[in-house]
N, C-alpha and C positions, 0 to 999 in steps of 0.2 A: 469625571469625576469618582468613579468606583476606585479609579485608581491613587486618588488622592482619599481615600479612606470616607467619602461623602456618600455614600451610601449602597448600593445594589443596581445592577443591570442585567440582562437577559442579552449578550451578546453568541456570535458563531465559535463553536469549540475551536474550528479553525482560526481565528482571530485572537484565541486568550491561550492558547495550549500552553505556549512555552509561560507565560505570568501563574500560568495555576502551576506547572512544575516547578520554578524556581521561586514560589510563596509571596510574590507580589500580590498574585489574587489568591483568593481559595471561592471553594464551592459550597454555596450560604445554607445551600439546600442540600447537598450530600446527596446530587440526583435526584433529588424526590422532585424537585420545580422542572426539571427539564425536561421540555415540549417540541415534541416534531414540528417542523417547519417545513413548508413546500414555497420554493418562488416559483410564479410561472408570470412572464412577461408576454402579453398579447400586444402586437401592434395591428394601424392599419392598413388595408389593401394599398390604401392609394400613397402616391411618391410623400416620400415628408422632407424636412430639412436636410441638408448634409451632414450635420452635426450627428439629428438622431439616426437616421441613415447607418453613420461609421459606427453611434453605438451597435445599432441592432445587428452589426455586422458581427463586431466585439463578440457581446453577450452570446449571439447562435452561431460563432465558430464559426462564419463563413457563409456560412449554410442560407439557400437562403427559402422562404414559404416557411409555413408554422409560423 
């Protein structure tokens, strides 16, 4: 919706860097509204469904644990 000029959005810089560079999007807060975010994933110790296990392997870089 932000790309269509229908409001604003808080988006990861990795997803909008090109749009900011080419002017498709603008930084509405000039950096003042930037919020640091940590994303943490937790999993149960028990075996999960195959699709959940595959997702966990993908996001954890194939490492087990944590």
